[in-house]
C-alpha positions in Angstrom: 0.2 -0.2 0.1 1.4 3.3 -1.0 1.4 6.4 1.2 3.0 9.2 -0.8 5.0 11.6 1.6 4.4 14.6 -0.4 0.5 14.5 0.3 -1.8 14.9 3.2 -4.4 12.8 4.4 -7.5 13.1 6.5 -8.7 10.7 9.1 -11.9 10.0 6.5 -9.3 8.7 4.1 -9.0 11.5 1.6 -5.9 12.7 0.4 -5.0 16.1 -0.6 -2.2 17.6 -3.0 -1.5 21.4 -3.5 -0.3 22.6 -6.8 -0.1 26.5 -6.8 -3.6 27.8 -5.8 -5.3 24.4 -6.6 -5.7 21.8 -4.3 -6.4 18.0 -5.8 -8.5 16.0 -3.8 -8.9 12.0 -4.1 -9.4 8.7 -1.6 -6.4 6.9 -0.4 -5.0 3.6 -1.6 -6.2 2.4 1.9 -9.5 3.4 1.1 -10.2 2.1 -2.3 -8.8 -1.4 -1.2 -11.2 -1.3 1.8 -14.1 -0.2 -0.6 -13.2 -3.0 -3.2 -14.3 -2.4 -7.0 -15.5 1.2 -7.4 -18.5 1.4 -10.0 -19.9 4.9 -9.8 -18.5 8.3 -8.4 -21.0 11.0 -8.0 -20.0 14.8 -7.5 -22.7 17.0 -7.9 -21.0 19.9 -6.5 -19.1 21.5 -9.3 -18.9 25.4 -8.7 -20.0 24.9 -5.1 -18.4 26.7 -1.9 -18.2 24.4 0.7 -17.1 24.2 4.2 -14.3 21.5 5.4 -16.0 18.2 6.5 -19.2 19.0 4.3 -19.9 16.0 1.7 -18.6 16.9 -2.1 -20.1 13.7 -3.4 -20.3 9.9 -3.2 -18.5 6.5 -4.2 -20.2 3.8 -5.1 -19.0 -0.1 -5.1 -20.9 -3.0 -5.6 -22.8 -3.3 -2.3 -22.5 0.3 -1.0 -22.4 4.1 -1.1 -20.2 6.1 0.5 -20.0 9.8 1.2 -17.0 11.6 0.4 -15.8 14.7 2.7 -14.3 18.1 1.9 -11.0 18.2 3.7 -10.6 21.8 3.5 -13.0 24.7 2.8 -13.2 25.9 -0.6 -15.0 26.1 -4.3 -15.2 22.7 -6.0 -13.5 24.1 -9.7 -13.1 21.1 -11.7 -14.6 17.5 -11.3 -12.3 14.2 -12.9 -14.4 13.6 -16.0 -12.9 10.7 -17.0 -13.9 9.1 -13.9 -17.6 9.1 -15.3 -16.3 6.4 -17.9 -13.8 4.6 -16.2 -14.4 4.9 -12.2 -12.0 2.1 -11.8 -8.9 4.8 -12.1 -9.5 5.4 -8.5 -8.7 1.7 -7.5 -6.0 1.6 -10.3 -4.2 4.9 -9.7 -5.7 6.4 -6.5 -3.0 9.3 -6.5 -2.7 9.8 -10.1 -5.3 9.5 -12.7 -7.9 8.5 -9.9 -8.3 12.2 -8.6 -11.6 13.3 -7.8 -11.8 16.9 -7.6 -9.8 20.1 -7.7 -10.8 22.8 -5.2 -9.9 26.4 -5.0 -9.3 27.0 -1.3 -10.8 29.2 0.8 -8.9 32.2 2.5 -9.8 30.6 5.7 -8.5 27.1 4.6 -7.2 25.4 7.4 -4.2 22.7 5.9 -3.1 22.6 9.7 -5.5 19.8 10.8 -4.1 17.5 7.8 -2.1 14.4 8.8 1.2 13.5 7.3 1.9 10.0 5.8 3.0 8.8 8.7 0.0 10.4 11.2 -2.2 8.6 8.8 -0.4 5.2 8.9 -1.0 5.4 12.7 -4.6 6.2 12.2 -5.2 3.2 9.8 -2.5 0.8 11.9 -0.1 0.5 9.1 
């Protein structure tokens, strides 16, 4: 299982990658492994401004649907459209092609509450 050091993580199993003024968000390798084969991802919050902890979408596997939580406050500026036809990219490459949304962080976005790779591994007992 991979836990890239350059990313930040949440206890809800999302990862965060900052690139300039944009934040990429997806689910961790651990999360996709626990969920199993992903069959559908729904993100109805494009262009919405949400607070940290709010639900920004859902991820569906064969037997269940799980909520996706926004790790930081911000505006959803892009959804990974390729996941519409190929949701399995989240299983195959969760930190690359399997990113789910891009967010423009709010001025009050709190990155200090996010976990390092080591802290996240402790949360999941790895």
